[in-house]
MILUMTOR-885956 format. One line per 10 residues: number of its first residue (from 1); their letters; for each residue x, y, z of C-alpha. Coordinates in pm, 1 decimal. Layout:
% residues N
NUM = A = X Y Z | ...
This chain:
% residues 244
1 = MNSIERKLNN = 4499.5 -3208.6 -12422.3 | 4814.9 -3408.0 -12421.3 | 5091.6 -3413.3 -12574.1 | 5027.0 -3784.5 -12759.1 | 4661.5 -3642.2 -12856.4 | 4824.8 -3324.1 -12985.7 | 5099.5 -3510.7 -13192.6 | 4807.7 -3802.2 -13369.0 | 4573.3 -3408.6 -13433.7 | 4883.3 -3270.0 -13625.5
11 = IDYNQQISKI = 4969.5 -3641.3 -13787.8 | 4554.9 -3654.1 -13904.1 | 4599.2 -3295.4 -14049.3 | 4917.2 -3376.5 -14220.8 | 4777.1 -3717.7 -14407.1 | 4420.9 -3496.6 -14524.1 | 4679.9 -3210.6 -14713.3 | 4886.7 -3426.4 -14841.6 | 4566.8 -3593.7 -15038.3 | 4406.2 -3292.9 -15086.9
21 = IESKLIEIYG = 4728.0 -3138.4 -15280.7 | 4817.6 -3479.1 -15430.2 | 4426.9 -3532.2 -15535.7 | 4378.2 -3155.7 -15631.7 | 4724.9 -3136.9 -15890.8 | 4613.4 -3464.3 -16000.9 | 4291.0 -3366.1 -16091.8 | 4383.1 -3015.9 -16274.4 | 4715.0 -3137.4 -16408.4 | 4731.6 -3529.9 -16457.6
31 = VNGYRSILKT = 4969.2 -3763.5 -16267.7 | 5237.9 -3652.0 -16469.9 | 5184.8 -3305.9 -16431.5 | 5164.2 -3371.5 -16048.6 | 5508.4 -3544.8 -16059.6 | 5676.6 -3252.7 -16192.8 | 5540.8 -2995.1 -16039.9 | 5740.6 -3186.3 -15720.7 | 5991.8 -3277.4 -15940.2 | 6076.4 -2882.5 -16002.9
41 = IIENSKISEK = 6006.7 -2828.5 -15555.4 | 6249.0 -3043.4 -15500.0 | 6535.6 -2969.7 -15741.4 | 6495.3 -2615.2 -15632.2 | 6398.8 -2646.5 -15222.4 | 6617.7 -2962.3 -15184.8 | 6328.3 -3092.1 -14895.6 | 6227.7 -3410.6 -14935.2 | 5788.1 -3449.4 -15111.8 | 5688.9 -3596.8 -14797.4
51 = EIVSDFELFS = 5832.9 -3244.2 -14599.7 | 5643.5 -3074.7 -14897.7 | 5316.1 -3203.8 -14939.9 | 5271.9 -3225.1 -14545.3 | 5310.7 -2885.2 -14429.6 | 5060.3 -2633.7 -14619.3 | 5272.9 -2390.1 -14500.6 | 5594.6 -2510.1 -14642.2 | 5357.4 -2582.9 -14988.0 | 5205.5 -2247.1 -15019.0
61 = RLIQKVFGQM = 5606.4 -2091.2 -14923.2 | 5764.6 -2260.6 -15178.8 | 5514.2 -2291.0 -15475.3 | 5516.5 -1905.1 -15499.3 | 5863.7 -1908.6 -15486.7 | 5929.1 -2136.5 -15745.1 | 5599.7 -2077.3 -15974.6 | 5538.9 -1701.2 -15889.2 | 5167.9 -1571.0 -15966.1 | 5126.4 -1843.5 -16180.1
71 = GIKKMLDPIE = 5130.0 -2078.0 -15866.0 | 4845.4 -1909.3 -15662.5 | 4629.5 -1909.4 -15850.7 | 4631.6 -2247.2 -16094.4 | 4803.1 -2414.5 -15789.2 | 4742.2 -2245.9 -15426.1 | 4402.8 -2104.1 -15484.1 | 4215.7 -2402.2 -15568.0 | 4357.2 -2629.7 -15290.9 | 4317.1 -2385.5 -15047.9
81 = HEIKNLNITK = 3938.9 -2383.0 -15128.6 | 3998.9 -2718.0 -15159.3 | 4078.2 -2721.8 -14796.8 | 3781.9 -2472.6 -14706.1 | 3492.3 -2602.5 -14868.9 | 3609.4 -2975.1 -14608.4 | 3645.9 -2749.8 -14350.3 | 4035.0 -2938.5 -14236.1 | 4176.6 -2733.2 -13936.7 | 4509.1 -2739.6 -13784.4
91 = KQEKRLLIAD = 4556.5 -2707.4 -13425.0 | 4830.9 -2450.2 -13390.8 | 4880.6 -2198.2 -13091.7 | 5107.2 -1929.9 -13287.9 | 5260.9 -1810.5 -13583.2 | 5603.7 -1690.8 -13514.2 | 5911.3 -1565.4 -13697.5 | 6265.1 -1615.8 -13465.0 | 6573.5 -1446.1 -13603.6 | 6924.6 -1606.0 -13379.0
101 = DESSILKLYQ = 7250.4 -1592.5 -13569.8 | 7322.7 -1934.3 -13389.5 | 7200.8 -2216.8 -13553.9 | 7213.7 -2406.4 -13245.0 | 6939.6 -2150.3 -13074.2 | 6762.7 -2120.9 -13330.7 | 6710.4 -2562.0 -13338.6 | 6667.2 -2561.0 -13006.8 | 6359.1 -2234.5 -13018.9 | 6199.8 -2504.3 -13328.3
111 = VWLEHEHNYV = 6186.9 -2803.6 -13207.4 | 6020.3 -2676.2 -12843.8 | 5822.1 -2441.8 -13037.4 | 5663.9 -2685.8 -13243.3 | 5638.2 -2976.6 -13050.6 | 5345.8 -2765.1 -12821.5 | 5160.2 -2674.6 -13156.1 | 5348.5 -2289.1 -13306.8 | 5382.9 -2255.0 -13669.5 | 5752.1 -2171.0 -13688.3
121 = VTVENGRKCV = 6002.5 -1955.8 -13867.2 | 6340.8 -1956.4 -13818.7 | 6618.7 -1693.2 -14014.1 | 7047.9 -1685.4 -13897.6 | 7025.0 -1285.2 -14001.5 | 6803.4 -986.8 -14006.1 | 6745.0 -916.7 -14344.4 | 6651.5 -1256.3 -14429.6 | 6406.6 -1148.1 -14115.8 | 6294.2 -858.5 -14264.4
131 = EIFKTESIVH = 6230.5 -943.6 -14608.0 | 6056.4 -1298.1 -14481.1 | 5768.0 -1063.8 -14238.7 | 5769.2 -826.4 -14583.3 | 5665.0 -1149.4 -14808.0 | 5393.9 -1267.2 -14504.4 | 5262.7 -925.8 -14507.9 | 5163.0 -912.4 -14884.8 | 5076.8 -1289.2 -14888.4 | 4889.5 -1266.9 -14621.0
141 = SKDYFDAVIL = 4866.2 -1052.6 -14421.1 | 5059.8 -740.8 -14198.0 | 4899.4 -985.6 -13869.7 | 5036.2 -1299.3 -13996.8 | 5295.3 -1400.3 -13725.3 | 5133.4 -1303.2 -13382.5 | 5482.4 -1290.3 -13299.7 | 5844.4 -1239.3 -13442.9 | 6130.4 -1294.9 -13191.7 | 6460.5 -1100.1 -13240.1
151 = DLKMPNMSGI = 6836.1 -1143.6 -13017.4 | 6993.7 -784.6 -13109.8 | 7303.5 -896.0 -13215.3 | 7329.1 -1058.2 -13524.7 | 7477.8 -981.3 -13873.6 | 7357.9 -768.6 -14145.3 | 7078.6 -555.2 -13945.7 | 7059.3 -557.0 -13620.2 | 6772.7 -642.7 -13420.9 | 6637.1 -296.0 -13246.4
161 = DVAKEILRIN = 6650.4 -212.6 -13681.3 | 6485.9 -550.5 -13810.7 | 6206.6 -405.6 -13508.8 | 6173.4 -61.9 -13666.2 | 6201.3 -235.0 -13985.2 | 5892.1 -436.2 -13909.9 | 5712.9 -177.6 -13678.2 | 5730.2 73.5 -14026.4 | 5491.5 -286.3 -14186.6 | 5300.0 -315.4 -13873.8
171 = PSQRIIFASG = 5263.3 -86.7 -13596.7 | 5063.2 -296.0 -13442.0 | 5372.2 -579.5 -13410.1 | 5349.2 -808.1 -13080.6 | 5789.2 -832.3 -13061.5 | 5997.0 -1005.7 -12838.4 | 6398.9 -909.6 -12823.2 | 6552.2 -1204.5 -12651.0 | 6904.7 -1156.6 -12560.9 | 7122.1 -1124.7 -12249.3
181 = NIEKPIRQSI = 7394.7 -855.6 -12127.3 | 7157.1 -570.2 -12198.8 | 7298.2 -231.2 -12191.0 | 7173.9 61.9 -12083.4 | 7107.5 269.0 -12416.2 | 6976.4 24.2 -12547.8 | 6725.4 -73.2 -12328.4 | 6634.2 295.3 -12412.0 | 6612.7 220.8 -12800.8 | 6400.3 -89.7 -12757.5
191 = ANLGKLVEVI = 6163.3 95.7 -12489.1 | 6122.8 410.7 -12777.8 | 5983.1 111.1 -13056.2 | 5702.6 105.3 -12803.0 | 5456.8 -96.0 -12552.1 | 5416.8 -366.4 -12806.4 | 5780.7 -456.9 -12796.5 | 5888.3 -710.1 -12529.8 | 6226.6 -848.6 -12359.6 | 6349.8 -1203.6 -12151.9
201 = EKPFSVKELE = 6671.4 -1172.2 -12108.9 | 6950.2 -1485.5 -12174.1 | 6968.7 -1683.2 -12004.2 | 6637.2 -1800.3 -12018.2 | 6482.6 -2146.2 -12085.8 | 6233.1 -2230.8 -12361.8 | 5958.3 -2237.5 -12149.0 | 6028.5 -1937.8 -12004.8 | 5972.9 -1807.4 -12369.5 | 5663.1 -2022.1 -12409.6
211 = IMIKQKTILE = 5491.8 -1870.0 -12150.1 | 5548.5 -1543.4 -12220.0 | 5461.3 -1575.8 -12587.7 | 5041.2 -1781.6 -12457.4 | 4987.8 -1449.4 -12240.9 | 4834.5 -1139.8 -12365.2 | 5024.7 -818.8 -12489.1 | 4939.9 -457.0 -12291.2 | 4661.7 -431.7 -12583.0 | 4547.8 -757.4 -12625.8
221 = KSKNDECDQR = 4434.3 -656.4 -12230.8 | 4373.3 -275.5 -12311.4 | 4113.4 -404.4 -12515.6 | 3958.9 -698.3 -12295.0 | 3959.9 -443.9 -12079.3 | 3779.6 -146.7 -12285.2 | 3519.9 -500.2 -12398.5 | 3465.7 -516.9 -12023.6 | 3389.9 -196.7 -11959.0 | 3076.4 -164.1 -12211.7
231 = IIKDNKTEES = 2966.7 -497.7 -12072.0 | 2949.7 -328.5 -11741.6 | 2787.4 8.9 -11886.1 | 2528.9 -314.8 -12094.1 | 2496.6 -386.1 -11778.8 | 2388.6 -76.8 -11576.8 | 2187.6 20.6 -11865.1 | 1947.4 -267.2 -11920.8 | 1915.8 -229.5 -11486.2 | 1834.4 114.1 -11452.0
241 = LILK = 1536.1 62.3 -11777.8 | 1422.4 -299.5 -11607.1 | 1462.2 -51.2 -11241.9 | 1263.8 244.4 -11385.6
């Protein structure tokens, strides 16, 4: 699928999601209620109506932030049910959480990786990264993010400390350190975090990072190898039964 086809698929998906959000909330609360809900979200988030209703991930986070548990039960659940009934899916590669204290780098990551169909959440400090990871682990699951990409040196909390907190929540979480000038003691600290922690050193192109994200982790390769071994074993068993 080329980039134009991917873009058209995303537009079609966003339009469908927008219609579902609008129609479902109007059905439950009426037109005035729908407008009031959107107005409250916009005032709290300073994000445009178009952005909110065309991105269900964003809409979901804002509903939870503004209306809490009531918003989940009364607004999100009926909309999610409608989306599932209509079997609407977004062609998305990976969910990524990225933390770096340089806003220009974050913007570059986001523009490139979203263009390649990824869902990207960016933050400028380590503590915020942990907070978002904890929230999504509770609301969705601990495996919500396919990869967490971290700079080593950040305000409030270092990349190593962020990784430790995240791995306490989900020991099988894939983490990629994207940083430059990594000294030997830091390398050892990274190695001690486990096999699912990887490093890509600056300078690198975002394309290189994207390729790395798409590659299978050691854990995934191990699972595939185990599966292949079981298939080979099963085939040999079948062969021995036939020969007998």
